[in-house]
C-alpha positions as CSV (number, residue, x, y, z in Angstrom):
1,M,-9.1,17.1,-0.4
2,S,-7.4,14.8,2.0
3,E,-3.6,14.4,2.1
4,I,-3.9,10.8,0.9
5,R,-6.1,11.8,-2.1
6,E,-3.7,14.6,-3.0
7,L,-0.7,12.1,-3.0
8,L,-2.7,9.6,-5.0
9,R,-3.7,12.3,-7.5
10,K,-0.1,13.3,-8.0
11,H,1.7,10.0,-8.0
12,F,-1.0,7.4,-8.9
13,P,-3.4,9.4,-11.2
14,N,-5.0,6.2,-12.6
15,L,-6.4,5.3,-9.2
16,N,-9.2,7.8,-9.6
17,D,-12.4,5.9,-8.9
18,P,-14.3,8.0,-6.4
19,Q,-15.4,5.0,-4.3
20,L,-11.8,3.6,-4.3
21,L,-10.6,7.0,-3.1
22,D,-13.2,6.8,-0.3
23,E,-11.7,3.4,0.6
24,F,-8.2,4.8,0.7
25,D,-9.4,7.6,3.1
26,Q,-10.9,5.0,5.4
27,S,-8.2,2.3,5.4
28,A,-4.8,3.8,4.2
29,Q,-2.0,5.3,6.2
30,I,0.9,7.6,5.4
31,K,4.2,6.4,6.7
32,E,7.7,8.0,6.5
33,I,10.7,5.7,6.6
34,P,14.3,6.9,6.9
35,A,17.0,5.8,4.5
36,G,18.6,2.4,5.1
37,Q,15.5,0.8,6.6
38,A,14.0,-2.5,5.5
39,I,10.2,-2.1,4.9
40,M,10.0,-5.8,3.8
41,N,12.3,-8.6,4.9
42,F,13.1,-12.2,4.2
43,G,10.7,-14.5,6.1
44,Q,8.4,-11.7,7.1
45,H,4.6,-12.1,6.8
46,I,3.2,-9.2,4.7
47,R,0.6,-7.2,6.6
48,E,0.2,-4.2,4.3
49,I,0.9,-3.1,0.8
50,P,3.2,-0.1,0.3
51,L,2.7,2.5,-2.5
52,L,5.8,4.7,-2.8
53,V,5.0,8.4,-3.1
54,S,8.6,9.8,-2.6
55,G,12.0,8.3,-2.2
56,L,13.6,5.2,-3.6
57,L,13.7,1.5,-2.8
58,K,16.1,-1.4,-3.6
59,V,14.8,-4.9,-3.8
60,Y,17.1,-7.9,-3.0
61,R,16.8,-11.7,-3.3
62,E,18.6,-14.1,-0.9
63,D,20.0,-17.6,-1.6
64,D,20.2,-20.5,0.8
65,D,23.7,-19.4,2.0
66,G,22.5,-15.9,2.9
67,N,24.1,-14.1,-0.1
68,E,22.0,-11.3,-1.5
69,L,21.5,-10.2,-5.1
70,F,20.2,-6.8,-6.2
71,L,17.1,-7.2,-8.4
72,Y,15.5,-3.8,-9.2
73,H,14.6,-0.4,-7.9
74,I,11.1,0.8,-6.9
75,N,10.6,4.5,-7.7
76,A,7.9,7.0,-6.6
77,G,4.6,6.1,-8.2
78,Q,5.3,2.4,-8.0
79,S,4.8,-0.5,-5.7
80,C,6.2,-4.0,-5.1
81,A,4.6,-6.9,-6.9
82,I,5.8,-9.3,-4.3
83,S,3.6,-7.7,-1.7
84,F,0.6,-8.3,-4.0
85,V,1.6,-12.0,-4.4
86,C,2.0,-12.5,-0.7
87,S,-1.3,-10.8,0.0
88,F,-3.1,-13.3,-2.2
89,S,-1.4,-16.5,-1.0
90,D,-0.7,-15.5,2.7
91,R,3.0,-16.4,2.0
92,I,6.0,-14.9,3.7
93,S,8.3,-12.6,1.8
94,Q,11.2,-14.0,-0.2
95,I,12.7,-10.6,-0.9
96,R,14.1,-7.6,1.1
97,A,13.0,-4.1,0.2
98,E,15.2,-1.3,1.7
99,T,14.9,2.4,1.5
100,V,17.8,4.1,-0.4
101,E,16.5,7.6,0.5
102,N,14.1,9.0,3.1
103,S,10.8,7.7,1.7
104,V,7.1,8.2,2.1
105,F,4.5,5.5,1.5
106,I,0.8,5.1,1.4
107,T,0.1,1.7,3.0
108,I,-3.1,-0.3,2.8
109,P,-4.0,-3.5,4.7
110,I,-3.7,-6.7,2.7
111,E,-7.2,-7.6,3.6
112,K,-8.4,-5.1,1.1
113,M,-6.8,-6.8,-1.9
114,D,-9.5,-9.3,-2.8
115,S,-12.4,-6.9,-2.6
116,W,-10.5,-4.1,-4.4
117,M,-9.5,-6.4,-7.2
118,R,-13.1,-7.4,-7.6
119,D,-14.8,-4.0,-7.2
120,Y,-12.4,-1.4,-8.7
121,K,-11.1,-1.7,-12.3
122,S,-8.5,1.0,-11.7
123,W,-7.0,-1.0,-8.9
124,Y,-7.2,-4.2,-10.9
125,Y,-5.3,-2.7,-13.8
126,Y,-2.8,-1.0,-11.5
127,V,-1.9,-4.4,-10.0
128,L,-1.6,-6.0,-13.4
129,A,0.7,-3.1,-14.6
130,T,2.8,-3.6,-11.5
131,Y,3.2,-7.3,-12.2
132,R,4.3,-6.5,-15.8
133,E,6.8,-3.8,-14.8
134,R,8.4,-6.0,-12.2
135,F,8.5,-9.0,-14.5
136,E,10.3,-7.0,-17.1
137,E,12.8,-5.8,-14.5
138,M,13.4,-9.4,-13.5
139,L,14.0,-10.4,-17.1
140,K,16.6,-7.7,-17.4
141,T,18.4,-9.1,-14.3
142,I,18.2,-12.7,-15.5
143,D,19.5,-11.7,-18.9
144,S,22.4,-9.8,-17.3
145,I,23.4,-12.8,-15.3
146,A,22.9,-15.4,-18.0
147,F,24.2,-13.6,-21.1
148,H,26.5,-10.8,-20.1
149,K,30.1,-10.8,-19.1
150,M,30.9,-9.4,-15.7
151,D,32.2,-6.1,-17.0
152,E,28.9,-5.6,-19.0
153,R,26.9,-6.4,-15.8
154,V,28.8,-3.8,-13.8
155,L,28.3,-1.2,-16.5
156,E,24.6,-2.0,-16.8
157,Y,24.2,-1.9,-13.0
158,L,25.8,1.6,-12.9
159,K,23.7,2.9,-15.8
160,R,20.5,1.7,-14.0
161,H,21.5,3.4,-10.8
162,S,22.4,6.6,-12.6
163,K,19.0,6.6,-14.4
164,V,16.9,6.1,-11.3
165,R,18.9,8.5,-9.1
166,G,18.9,11.2,-11.8
167,T,22.6,11.9,-11.6
168,M,25.9,11.0,-13.4
169,K,27.8,10.9,-10.0
170,L,27.1,7.9,-7.9
171,Q,28.1,7.8,-4.2
172,M,29.0,4.1,-3.7
173,T,32.0,2.0,-2.9
174,H,33.5,-0.9,-4.7
175,Q,32.3,-3.1,-1.9
176,D,28.7,-1.8,-2.3
177,I,28.7,-3.0,-5.9
178,A,30.3,-6.3,-5.1
179,Y,27.7,-7.0,-2.5
180,E,24.8,-6.3,-4.8
181,L,26.2,-8.2,-7.7
182,N,27.3,-11.1,-5.4
183,T,31.0,-11.1,-6.3
184,S,34.2,-9.9,-4.7
185,R,35.5,-6.4,-4.2
186,E,38.7,-7.3,-6.0
187,V,36.8,-8.3,-9.1
188,I,34.7,-5.1,-9.1
189,S,37.8,-2.9,-8.5
190,R,39.6,-4.5,-11.5
191,L,36.5,-4.2,-13.8
192,L,35.9,-0.5,-12.8
193,K,39.5,0.3,-13.6
194,K,39.1,-1.3,-17.0
195,L,35.8,0.6,-17.6
196,E,37.6,3.8,-16.6
197,Q,40.5,3.1,-19.0
198,N,37.9,2.5,-21.8
199,G,36.3,5.9,-21.1
200,Y,32.9,4.8,-19.6
201,L,33.4,6.4,-16.2
202,K,35.8,8.2,-13.9
203,L,36.6,6.9,-10.4
204,G,36.9,9.0,-7.3
205,R,36.9,8.4,-3.6
206,N,33.7,6.5,-2.9
207,E,32.3,8.1,-6.1
208,I,31.8,7.0,-9.7
209,E,31.1,9.5,-12.4
210,M,29.4,8.2,-15.5
211,L,30.8,9.7,-18.7
212,E,28.1,8.6,-21.1
C-alpha cells in the first residue's frame, strides 16, 4: 500500500473508492509545512487543494484595513472549503490559512475537482460534508460577534482552542488573543482578569489554564 493510500485510510476513511485511490496515487503529493507558515494567503490564486493529515491550521479573514479576524481551526482529517470554492470559480483566496503546528498535507491539483466531483461519489460527499462543517463554524463565529458580550467571546475562544489542542493549558499571550479577536490587548487583559476572578481560568506567564 502506498504512503498516500495509508494516510487516506487512516485520516479520510470515506475516500475509499478504488479508482479514486488510483487517482490520488497518480496526482497527489505529500507536503510537510513547519509551524507558523501560511499555506493559503489573501489574494493568492489557489493551485492545489490541501487535505490535512496531521497538525493544525488556523483560518483568518481580513477586512479592507488589513485587520484580521480568527474564523476557525482545521484539524487532521479535514480540509478548507474555501479552496474548493476557489477551485470551482478560479477566484483568489479571501482567507489566510496558517499552520499552528508542524503539519503534513496530501495535496491535489485543483484541475481534478470537476472530474472527481462528477465521477466519484465518495469525493462528492466529502466536499459537501466539508462545506457543511465550515458553514457551521462560520455560524458560530457570526453568533459570537453578533450576540455575545466580549467576555463571552473571549471565553468561547479559549474553550475552542482548548478543545482542538487537547489541553487545558494554552500557550498564548494577551496580544495573541487581541489580534485574533480584533480588539486591544488592554481589553483582553481586563477581561481575562475578570474571568480569572470568576473561576473560569488561571493566568500565568504567556499561559492560560482553563479550569472547567
